[in-house]
Structure formats: structure tokens, C-alpha cells
LORO-218314 format. One line per field, with one value per residue (C-alpha): x, y, z. Coordinates in steps of 0.5 Angstrom, whole numbers, plus 2048, in hexadecimal, padded with zeros to 3 digits. Example, Ala and Ser with C-alpha at 12.3 -4.5 7.8 and 13.67 -1.06 7.14 Angstrom:
2
east: [819 | 81B]
north: [7F7 | 7FE]
up: [810 | 80E]
% end
This chain:
512
east: [844 | 844 | 849 | 84D | 84E | 850 | 855 | 858 | 858 | 85B | 861 | 862 | 863 | 868 | 86C | 86D | 86E | 874 | 876 | 876 | 879 | 87F | 881 | 886 | 889 | 88A | 88F | 895 | 896 | 898 | 892 | 88D | 890 | 892 | 88F | 896 | 897 | 894 | 88D | 88C | 88A | 882 | 882 | 887 | 884 | 87D | 880 | 883 | 87C | 878 | 87C | 87C | 875 | 870 | 869 | 86E | 86E | 867 | 863 | 867 | 86C | 867 | 861 | 865 | 869 | 864 | 85F | 865 | 868 | 862 | 865 | 86C | 86D | 86E | 875 | 876 | 875 | 879 | 87F | 87E | 87F | 885 | 888 | 886 | 886 | 88A | 890 | 890 | 891 | 896 | 89A | 89A | 898 | 89E | 8A3 | 89F | 89F | 8A6 | 8A9 | 8A4 | 8A6 | 8AD | 8AD | 8A8 | 8A3 | 89C | 899 | 89A | 89D | 8A2 | 8A4 | 8A6 | 8AA | 8AE | 8AE | 8B1 | 8B4 | 8B0 | 8AC | 8A9 | 8A6 | 8A3 | 8A0 | 89D | 89B | 897 | 894 | 892 | 88F | 88B | 888 | 886 | 883 | 87E | 87A | 87A | 877 | 871 | 86F | 86E | 869 | 866 | 864 | 862 | 85D | 859 | 857 | 855 | 851 | 84D | 84D | 84B | 849 | 84F | 852 | 859 | 85C | 85A | 85D | 863 | 864 | 862 | 867 | 86C | 86B | 86A | 871 | 875 | 873 | 875 | 87C | 87D | 87C | 880 | 884 | 886 | 884 | 87D | 87D | 880 | 87B | 875 | 877 | 877 | 870 | 86E | 871 | 86D | 866 | 868 | 86A | 863 | 85F | 862 | 860 | 859 | 858 | 85A | 855 | 84F | 850 | 851 | 84B | 847 | 849 | 847 | 84E | 855 | 853 | 84D | 850 | 856 | 851 | 84D | 854 | 856 | 84F | 851 | 851 | 857 | 855 | 857 | 85D | 861 | 861 | 864 | 85F | 861 | 85B | 85B | 861 | 860 | 860 | 867 | 86D | 871 | 86B | 869 | 870 | 876 | 87B | 878 | 877 | 87E | 87F | 87B | 87E | 885 | 883 | 87F | 883 | 88B | 889 | 889 | 890 | 892 | 88C | 88F | 889 | 88A | 891 | 891 | 88E | 894 | 898 | 894 | 894 | 896 | 89A | 89C | 896 | 891 | 894 | 892 | 88B | 88A | 88B | 886 | 881 | 881 | 881 | 87B | 878 | 879 | 876 | 86F | 86F | 871 | 86F | 868 | 867 | 869 | 865 | 85F | 860 | 860 | 859 | 858 | 854 | 84F | 84C | 84C | 847 | 846 | 849 | 850 | 850 | 852 | 84E | 852 | 852 | 858 | 859 | 85A | 85F | 85E | 857 | 857 | 859 | 854 | 84F | 850 | 850 | 84A | 846 | 848 | 845 | 846 | 84A | 84F | 84F | 852 | 857 | 859 | 85A | 85E | 862 | 864 | 864 | 86A | 86D | 86D | 86F | 875 | 878 | 877 | 87A | 880 | 880 | 880 | 885 | 88A | 889 | 88A | 890 | 893 | 893 | 895 | 89B | 89D | 89C | 89B | 8A0 | 8A7 | 8A5 | 8A0 | 8A0 | 8A7 | 8A8 | 8A0 | 89F | 89B | 895 | 895 | 895 | 88F | 88C | 88D | 88B | 884 | 883 | 885 | 880 | 87B | 87D | 87E | 877 | 874 | 878 | 875 | 86E | 86E | 870 | 86B | 865 | 867 | 86A | 86B | 865 | 867 | 86C | 870 | 873 | 875 | 878 | 87C | 87F | 881 | 884 | 887 | 88B | 88D | 88E | 892 | 896 | 898 | 897 | 89E | 8A2 | 8A0 | 89F | 8A6 | 8A9 | 8A8 | 8AB | 8B1 | 8B6 | 8B7 | 8B1 | 8B3 | 8B1 | 8B0 | 8AB | 8A7 | 8A6 | 8A5 | 89F | 89C | 89C | 899 | 894 | 891 | 892 | 88E | 889 | 888 | 888 | 883 | 87E | 87E | 881 | 87D | 882 | 880 | 879 | 878 | 87C | 87C | 880 | 884 | 886 | 888 | 88C | 890 | 891 | 893 | 898 | 89B | 89D | 8A1 | 8A3 | 8A7 | 8AB | 8AD | 8AF | 8B3 | 8B7 | 8B9 | 8BA | 8BF | 8BE | 8BE | 8C4 | 8C5 | 8C7 | 8C0 | 8BD | 8C0 | 8BE | 8B7 | 8B6 | 8BA | 8B4 | 8B3 | 8B9 | 8B8 | 8B8 | 8B2 | 8B1 | 8AB | 8A7 | 8A8 | 8A0 | 8A1 | 8A7 | 8AB | 8B3 | 8B7 | 8BC | 8C3 | 8C5 | 8C9]
north: [8D1 | 8CE | 8D4 | 8D3 | 8CC | 8CD | 8D2 | 8CD | 8C8 | 8CC | 8CE | 8C7 | 8C5 | 8CA | 8C9 | 8C1 | 8C3 | 8C7 | 8C2 | 8BD | 8C2 | 8C3 | 8BC | 8BD | 8C2 | 8BE | 8B8 | 8BA | 8BD | 8C4 | 8C4 | 8C2 | 8C6 | 8CD | 8CC | 8CB | 8D3 | 8D5 | 8D8 | 8DF | 8E6 | 8E5 | 8DE | 8DF | 8E6 | 8E2 | 8DC | 8E1 | 8E5 | 8DF | 8DB | 8E1 | 8E2 | 8DD | 8DC | 8DD | 8E5 | 8E5 | 8E2 | 8E2 | 8E8 | 8EC | 8EB | 8EB | 8F1 | 8F5 | 8F4 | 8F6 | 8FC | 8FE | 901 | 902 | 8FB | 8FD | 8FE | 8F7 | 8F6 | 8FC | 8F9 | 8F2 | 8F6 | 8FA | 8F6 | 8EF | 8F0 | 8F6 | 8F6 | 8EE | 8EE | 8F4 | 8F2 | 8EA | 8E9 | 8E9 | 8E7 | 8E1 | 8DF | 8E0 | 8DD | 8D7 | 8D5 | 8D6 | 8D1 | 8CD | 8CD | 8CB | 8CD | 8D2 | 8CC | 8CA | 8D2 | 8D2 | 8CC | 8CE | 8D5 | 8D4 | 8CD | 8C9 | 8C3 | 8C3 | 8CA | 8C7 | 8C2 | 8C6 | 8CB | 8C6 | 8C3 | 8CA | 8CB | 8C4 | 8C5 | 8CC | 8CC | 8C7 | 8CC | 8D2 | 8CD | 8CB | 8D2 | 8D2 | 8CD | 8D0 | 8D7 | 8D3 | 8CF | 8D4 | 8D7 | 8D0 | 8CF | 8D6 | 8D5 | 8CD | 8CB | 8C6 | 8C3 | 8C6 | 8BF | 8BE | 8C5 | 8C3 | 8BC | 8BF | 8C4 | 8C0 | 8BB | 8C0 | 8C3 | 8BD | 8BA | 8C0 | 8C1 | 8BA | 8BA | 8C0 | 8C3 | 8CA | 8CC | 8C9 | 8CE | 8D4 | 8D3 | 8D2 | 8D8 | 8DC | 8DA | 8DB | 8E1 | 8E4 | 8E1 | 8E5 | 8EB | 8EB | 8E8 | 8ED | 8F3 | 8F1 | 8EF | 8F6 | 8F9 | 8F5 | 8F5 | 8FD | 8FE | 8FA | 8FF | 905 | 906 | 908 | 90E | 90C | 905 | 90A | 90E | 908 | 906 | 90C | 90C | 906 | 908 | 90A | 905 | 8FF | 8FC | 8FC | 904 | 905 | 90B | 90E | 911 | 90E | 90A | 905 | 90A | 90D | 90D | 909 | 905 | 904 | 900 | 902 | 8FF | 8F8 | 8FA | 8FB | 8F4 | 8F1 | 8F5 | 8F2 | 8EB | 8EB | 8EF | 8EE | 8E6 | 8E5 | 8E6 | 8E0 | 8DB | 8D6 | 8D5 | 8DC | 8DD | 8D7 | 8DA | 8DF | 8D8 | 8D7 | 8DD | 8DD | 8E4 | 8EB | 8ED | 8E8 | 8EB | 8F2 | 8F1 | 8EC | 8F2 | 8F6 | 8F1 | 8EE | 8F5 | 8F7 | 8F0 | 8F1 | 8F8 | 8F5 | 8EF | 8F0 | 8F7 | 8F5 | 8F0 | 8F4 | 8FA | 8F6 | 8F3 | 8FA | 8FA | 8F4 | 8F7 | 8FA | 8F2 | 8F1 | 8EB | 8E6 | 8E0 | 8E3 | 8E3 | 8DD | 8DB | 8DE | 8E5 | 8E4 | 8E6 | 8E0 | 8E4 | 8DF | 8E0 | 8E7 | 8E7 | 8E1 | 8E5 | 8EB | 8E7 | 8E3 | 8E9 | 8E9 | 8E6 | 8DF | 8E0 | 8E5 | 8E0 | 8DB | 8E0 | 8E0 | 8D9 | 8D8 | 8DE | 8DC | 8D4 | 8D7 | 8DB | 8D5 | 8D0 | 8D4 | 8D5 | 8CD | 8CB | 8CF | 8CD | 8C5 | 8C6 | 8CA | 8C5 | 8BF | 8C1 | 8C4 | 8BD | 8B9 | 8BD | 8C0 | 8BA | 8B4 | 8B4 | 8B2 | 8B2 | 8AD | 8AA | 8A9 | 8AA | 8AC | 8AC | 8B2 | 8AD | 8AB | 8B2 | 8B4 | 8AE | 8B0 | 8B7 | 8B5 | 8B0 | 8B5 | 8BA | 8B5 | 8B4 | 8BC | 8BD | 8B8 | 8BA | 8C1 | 8BF | 8BB | 8C2 | 8C6 | 8C1 | 8C3 | 8CA | 8D0 | 8D5 | 8D9 | 8DA | 8DF | 8DB | 8D5 | 8DA | 8DE | 8D8 | 8D6 | 8DC | 8DE | 8D8 | 8D7 | 8DF | 8E0 | 8DA | 8DB | 8E3 | 8E6 | 8E0 | 8E0 | 8E7 | 8E9 | 8E3 | 8E6 | 8EC | 8EB | 8E6 | 8E7 | 8E3 | 8DE | 8D6 | 8D8 | 8DE | 8DA | 8D4 | 8DA | 8DD | 8D6 | 8D4 | 8DB | 8DB | 8D4 | 8D5 | 8DB | 8D9 | 8D2 | 8D4 | 8DA | 8D5 | 8D2 | 8D8 | 8DE | 8E3 | 8E7 | 8E7 | 8E7 | 8E1 | 8E6 | 8EB | 8E5 | 8E4 | 8EB | 8EB | 8E5 | 8E8 | 8EF | 8EB | 8E7 | 8ED | 8F0 | 8E9 | 8E7 | 8ED | 8ED | 8E6 | 8E6 | 8EB | 8E7 | 8E0 | 8DD | 8DF | 8DA | 8D9 | 8DF | 8DA | 8D7 | 8DD | 8E0 | 8DA | 8DB | 8E2 | 8E1 | 8E1 | 8E8 | 8EA | 8E6 | 8EA | 8E9 | 8EC | 8F0 | 8F5 | 8FC | 8FC | 8F9 | 8FC | 902 | 901 | 907 | 909 | 90B | 912 | 914]
up: [879 | 872 | 870 | 876 | 875 | 86D | 86F | 874 | 86F | 86A | 86F | 871 | 86A | 868 | 86E | 86C | 865 | 866 | 86B | 865 | 860 | 865 | 865 | 860 | 864 | 86A | 868 | 86C | 873 | 870 | 86C | 871 | 877 | 873 | 86C | 869 | 86C | 865 | 868 | 865 | 868 | 868 | 86B | 870 | 872 | 873 | 876 | 87B | 87C | 87C | 881 | 886 | 886 | 888 | 88C | 892 | 890 | 88C | 892 | 898 | 898 | 894 | 899 | 89F | 89E | 89A | 8A0 | 8A5 | 8A1 | 89C | 896 | 898 | 897 | 890 | 892 | 893 | 88C | 88A | 88E | 88B | 884 | 886 | 88B | 889 | 882 | 87F | 884 | 884 | 87D | 87D | 882 | 881 | 87A | 876 | 87B | 87D | 876 | 875 | 87B | 87C | 874 | 876 | 87C | 879 | 87E | 87D | 884 | 889 | 88E | 889 | 888 | 88F | 88F | 889 | 88B | 892 | 890 | 895 | 894 | 89B | 899 | 893 | 897 | 89D | 898 | 894 | 89A | 89D | 896 | 895 | 89C | 89C | 895 | 898 | 89C | 897 | 892 | 897 | 898 | 890 | 890 | 896 | 893 | 88D | 890 | 894 | 88D | 88A | 890 | 88E | 887 | 887 | 88E | 88D | 893 | 895 | 894 | 88D | 88B | 88E | 88B | 884 | 884 | 886 | 881 | 87B | 87D | 87E | 877 | 873 | 877 | 877 | 86F | 86D | 873 | 873 | 86C | 86D | 873 | 86F | 86A | 86E | 873 | 86D | 86B | 872 | 873 | 86D | 871 | 877 | 874 | 870 | 876 | 87C | 878 | 876 | 87E | 881 | 87C | 87D | 885 | 885 | 880 | 885 | 88A | 886 | 883 | 886 | 889 | 88C | 88F | 892 | 895 | 898 | 89B | 89E | 8A2 | 8A6 | 8AD | 8B1 | 8B7 | 8B3 | 8B6 | 8B0 | 8AE | 8B5 | 8B6 | 8AF | 8AB | 8A4 | 8A5 | 8A0 | 89B | 89D | 89A | 89F | 8A2 | 8A9 | 8AB | 8A7 | 8AB | 8AA | 8A2 | 8A1 | 8A4 | 89F | 899 | 89B | 89C | 895 | 891 | 894 | 895 | 88D | 88D | 891 | 88F | 88B | 886 | 884 | 884 | 87F | 87A | 879 | 878 | 871 | 86E | 867 | 865 | 868 | 864 | 867 | 86E | 86C | 869 | 86F | 874 | 871 | 870 | 876 | 87A | 876 | 877 | 87F | 87F | 87C | 87F | 886 | 886 | 884 | 889 | 88F | 88C | 88C | 893 | 895 | 894 | 898 | 89E | 899 | 899 | 8A0 | 8A2 | 8A7 | 8A2 | 8A3 | 8AB | 8AF | 8B5 | 8BA | 8B6 | 8B3 | 8AB | 8A6 | 8A2 | 89C | 89B | 89A | 893 | 891 | 895 | 891 | 88A | 88C | 889 | 882 | 87C | 87B | 875 | 879 | 87E | 879 | 877 | 87E | 87F | 879 | 87B | 882 | 87F | 87A | 880 | 884 | 87F | 87D | 884 | 886 | 87F | 881 | 888 | 886 | 881 | 885 | 88B | 887 | 883 | 889 | 88D | 888 | 885 | 88C | 891 | 88D | 888 | 88A | 891 | 892 | 88B | 888 | 880 | 87F | 877 | 874 | 872 | 87A | 87C | 878 | 87A | 882 | 880 | 87E | 884 | 888 | 885 | 887 | 88E | 88F | 88D | 891 | 897 | 896 | 895 | 89C | 89F | 89B | 89D | 8A4 | 8A4 | 8A9 | 8AA | 8A4 | 89E | 8A0 | 8A6 | 8A1 | 89C | 8A2 | 8A4 | 89E | 89B | 8A2 | 8A2 | 89A | 899 | 8A0 | 89E | 897 | 895 | 898 | 897 | 88F | 88E | 891 | 88E | 887 | 889 | 88E | 88F | 896 | 898 | 89C | 89E | 8A5 | 8A3 | 89F | 8A5 | 8AA | 8A6 | 8A4 | 8AC | 8AD | 8A8 | 8A9 | 8B1 | 8B2 | 8AD | 8B0 | 8B7 | 8B6 | 8B4 | 8BB | 8C0 | 8BC | 8BE | 8B8 | 8B7 | 8B0 | 8AC | 8A6 | 8AA | 8AD | 8A5 | 8A4 | 8AA | 8A7 | 8A1 | 8A3 | 8A9 | 8A3 | 89F | 8A5 | 8A8 | 8A2 | 8A1 | 8A8 | 8A9 | 8A2 | 8A5 | 8AB | 8A8 | 8A4 | 89C | 897 | 892 | 88E | 888 | 889 | 889 | 883 | 87F | 882 | 880 | 879 | 875 | 876 | 873 | 86D | 866 | 861 | 85B | 85A | 855 | 855 | 856 | 85C | 85F | 85D | 85D | 85F | 859 | 85A | 859 | 853]
% end
């Protein structure tokens, strides 16, 4: 217990110290929200990765989908790495940085407003972001609390409140730069921690090969195997169709989540984009791939504590139950690992939500002529409000984490993914297409919460995203285009000439 407490105190002290140090980088709105658009490749890559993966992944998703699909759940982690990280950086990293700076857009709703020449779109997008980031934040608390209860026997509500206060302090003090520096520190902890935990868990089962052998011997009459012998060690698992739905939601969704895309706004240079792409992808392979790979062995730790009274599985208890067998020092490492993942995600969520609501909803709409100093004050107040709201939801959450995350990601990524992605590449996207997509994604996600016409909120979220990628181009072809003159100005940023060294770019030479 002493070791675990010492590790926590050192971690907390480091986070607060970074917040105090970063105060000098948060003196105006641009610095507070985007770090002055001068964040280097390693900080950007780790900020992206640590915002991506939290207790939702480590505790909720790894436990639930490892239980359902076995070792094949590792495909989810690889999808996160190659679609959610590599593809996102390659497709959007550079273009997002160039166009958002050209439009002077600090948030995703502000991008919609300026790209599509519509103040109404900006306001509605800010409301969608503010509302649906709250349930995602609540899911982060929920996952962390189950581990704290296992390690310290502390009541859930105290875990939630302590984490909320600590995160609020360093975000309010240092803004984006504080979160970026802390994300880097937390990312290092996550990398070391996941390797140690996987090694220890597999060692406790007699090694990797022995663990695979035990997993393959689970009887084929277990409902999840659908009669397949060795289903939990097979290449595609017991239920490949639903596995694809999870991969789409957790991987493709990052291309439309405001707290993720906003990392591209702050990148410093071309070199930072290239380096960040590699670092972010490798980080995702290790962290997400490792989490889901570890979760795939969950059935080897089957015990009465992971079941409800009616016989249903408490998915959020699987990973904590697995880790409870580790030595105290490793449990301490796990606590700091998941705390790092969760706080980095939480800080990104609260900063995104408060800045979006202030800059895109209140400024020039509710409060006219808002000064830079007043904007900073309101953002800090809204950070507190956002944290309090998410704590209230977290204290009485749905049955398991995936429900919360599925609802949040489905509405946010479903609404924003297609309009943002197509908007970076194609002049032909229309305002009507963006409106239709907003209504479709939010409508299908919210209505499914009550009508349950799609059994899984995760699959519903995947439908919202993929549907948007089809709806936006189709509606754009059938509705009036924005003026050519306006679009030429928006896309002029890609035509500007810049001088670069030959080391960076080889120029064609004229033939004699």
C-alpha cells in the first residue's frame, strides 16, 4: 500500500508542477487553446495518442471485447493504430494545420462556420460538441474507479471527485501546453506500464504459449463461441461481423472527434507532421494493441466476482480482476498507467468543450465584443462546469462503459467526420449536406438510445459514421453549391508558394 501511495503522490505532484510551469504559455486565447500553434512532433504525437486511449479502452473495451472475441480483439488495437492514427495523420494532419490557420479557426465548430460560411452551423456544432463530450468524460471516470476500488478499496465517488479536481487544476492553470507536456509524461508511463503488465499477466499463466493453450481449450458450448472449438484463439474470433463494427467505431471515429482533430491545429511545422505520424502510430500499436491483446486472455481469469446476480457479465470488472493477482508494485504501476491514460483524455475533453462553447457559442452570439481576457476567464469557468456535469453523470452511469462511449463517439464522429474530412479536400461540399449529416448522426444516435432498433450503441455509432461518408457527397451533388469565389479563397491556402531546403524537397530542374 505504501508503494502505491508514493507512486500516486509523485504522479500528482508532477502533474500540478507542469500546470504551474505552463501558466506562462496560457496568457491569451491562442496560447491557452492551441499552445500558440507551435507544439513539436513528439508532444503532438503523444497528445494525440494519450487523448485517444483512456480507462475506456484499458478497462471497458479491452475487458468487454477481449471476453467476447478472445485474441482476435487485438484487431481492434491494430485498427486504432493504422486507421485511427496513421490514416488520420496522413489524410488530415497537414491539411488541417494549413486550412485552419488560413481560416484562423481554433476549434472544429469554428472551422465549419468559416469553411461553409455559416454562423448557424458553427453554433449548432458547438452545442453538439458540448453535449456529447460529457458522456464520454463520464465513461473515463467510471473505468478508473473500478481499478482504484480494487487497489485501495476506496469508494467510487471519492475516486471520481479526486481525479476531476486534479485534472481541473492543471488544465485551468496551463491550458493546452500543460496538457501537452503532461500527455508526454503520461504517454511514457503508459508505454512502460503496458509492457510490464502484459509480461506479468502472461508469466502468471505459464507464459504466452501456455496461456494460448488454455484459452483454446474453453469448451465450444460457451455461447460466445457459437459452437467453434478454439474460437477465442482464432484469427477472426467468435463473432467477426460485430468485431468489424467495433473497429470502425473506435478507429474511424477519431477522424471526426474534435478533441482529437484539434491536435493537428497546434502542430508546429511540416517536419513535426511527418515525425508525429510515425510516433503516433507506433504509440497506438503498443498501447491499444497491447490493451486489447491483454483483454483477449480475460476468460482465463473467470471467477464469481465478474458476474451480476442475474448471471450477466460485469465487463468493467474483468481487467481489474485480472490485475488483482499481480504483486503490489505492479498494481501501483497499473494504477498510474490507467490514471495517466484517463487524465490525459479528460484534460483534452474539458479543454475542447470549454473552448468550443466559449469561442463558438458565447462569443459574438450571447456576449458581444468579448475581450481576450474575458474569453480566458469564461473558458476556465466552463472547465469547472463541464467537469461537475460529467461527475454527476459518472456517479450514476449506465451499466457499462461501452454504452457511454458508443453514444458519445457515434453522435460526435457521425456528425463531424464527413463534413470535416470532405471539407479539407473538396470544394463541392454544400451547407445543406452538412445540415443533413448533423441531423442524421445525432438523430440516429439519440433515437437508438430509446428505441433500440440497433442492439449495440457501438454498431449504431459505426452506422452513423459510415452513413455520413455516403450522405455528404450524395446531398452535395443534389443541393446548391457555395460560391466559387468563396471556395477559391478558402482553398487558396493550398496554392501558396513556400521556400524549402533541398533536403526537404527536391525541385525539378529545367533541361538545357
